[in-house]
N, C-alpha and C positions, 0 to 999 in steps of 0.2 A: 588549672588552679595551681600546678606546681610551678609553672612560669611566673605566675603572680607572686607566689611566696618567695621566688629566687630574686624577683626584682625588688621587692621589699627589702630582702636580706642585703642585697648589693647596695641599695640606696642608703639604708641605715649604716653600712659599714663605710661608705665613702664619706658620709656626713660625720661620722665619728672620728675618721681619720683626719678629716680637713680641721675639725674643731681642736684635735690634739696638737696639730701642726701649728695653728695660731697662738696657742697657749703653751708656753714652755718656760722651763726654768734651767738656766745654764751655769755650772759652776766655773768660775775664772780663777787661774793662779794669780798672785799677787802683780806680777808683771802685766798680765792681760787686762786685770782688773785697773792698774793705774793707766794704763793707754787708754781704755775705754772711758774713763771718767775725766781725761784731760779735757774734754770738751766742757767747757764751764756751763753748758745749757742742759745738764743731767740731772735727773732725778735721784740723788744720792741719799740714802737713808741709813743712819745708824740705830739700829734697833735695841742697843744696850739700854741699861737704866741711865737717868740724868747723873749719877754720881760717877758712873764709868765713862759717860760721855765728857764730863767735866775734867776728868783726869787727863785724858788724851783722846783725840779723834781724828779722823781723816779731814782735812781741810775741805770746806765746802759742802760737807755733810749736814743733815737736818736730823735732830734727835726725836724719834718716835719710839717709845718705850713698848715693846712687845709685850712685857709682863703686865703692864697696865692695860688689860684688853680693852675696855670700854674706850679710854682716850686714843688707843692704837687705832681702832676701827673707825672712830671719828675721824683721825687725821688724815688716814690713808684714803678716805673717800674723797678728799679734796684733791688728791693727785690725778693726773692724767692717766687712765688706764690703757690709752694706746701707745704711750710713750714708754720706752725702756726704763725699767726701775732697777738700780743698783743698790744692794743692801748687804750689810755685814752686821756682825755680832760679835762676841769676844773669841769663840772658838769655832763657829760654824754650826752648832746644833740648834741654837735658836733661830738662827736664819733660814736654816733648812725647813723649820716647822712654819715660820712666817712666810717663806716663800710658796708653801702649799697653800696657806691659808690665802695669801695674796691672789695666787692663781684662781682659787674658789671664788674670790670677790670680783674676777673678770680681768685682771691686769693680763696683759698679753705676753709681755717679754720680761723676764726677771733674771737678772744677773746677780749671782752669789759669790762673795769673795771666800774661796776655798781655805779653811782653816781660820777663818775671821781675823779679827784685829791682831791676834797673837801672831799671825802668819804675816802681817804688814811690816815691812821693814823699812820704814820711813823715819 
């Protein structure tokens, strides 16, 4: 009986570790972020409000307002969950929350701009 319990515990631990490895959030400094999004075929999301986006944004980004939760959830469901997702907000606080939510929605690899757009020097 003890062996069966240990086997179940080991299996659960391994499956949990594997699931955590395939879904992750990584903070990138501005240089790393810039190099990563240089490929024009990336999913680059600006999660700020439309007003913030209209003032200035990273070229090639799509605006999906995190503060409008209904439209945010609808819009992100159209994205490829298996493809890397690059996100940013103004300072990094909203994108941290959004990254966790996106992870919960099944996105496998999320890159977040450390310090947000305020840290972007373009």
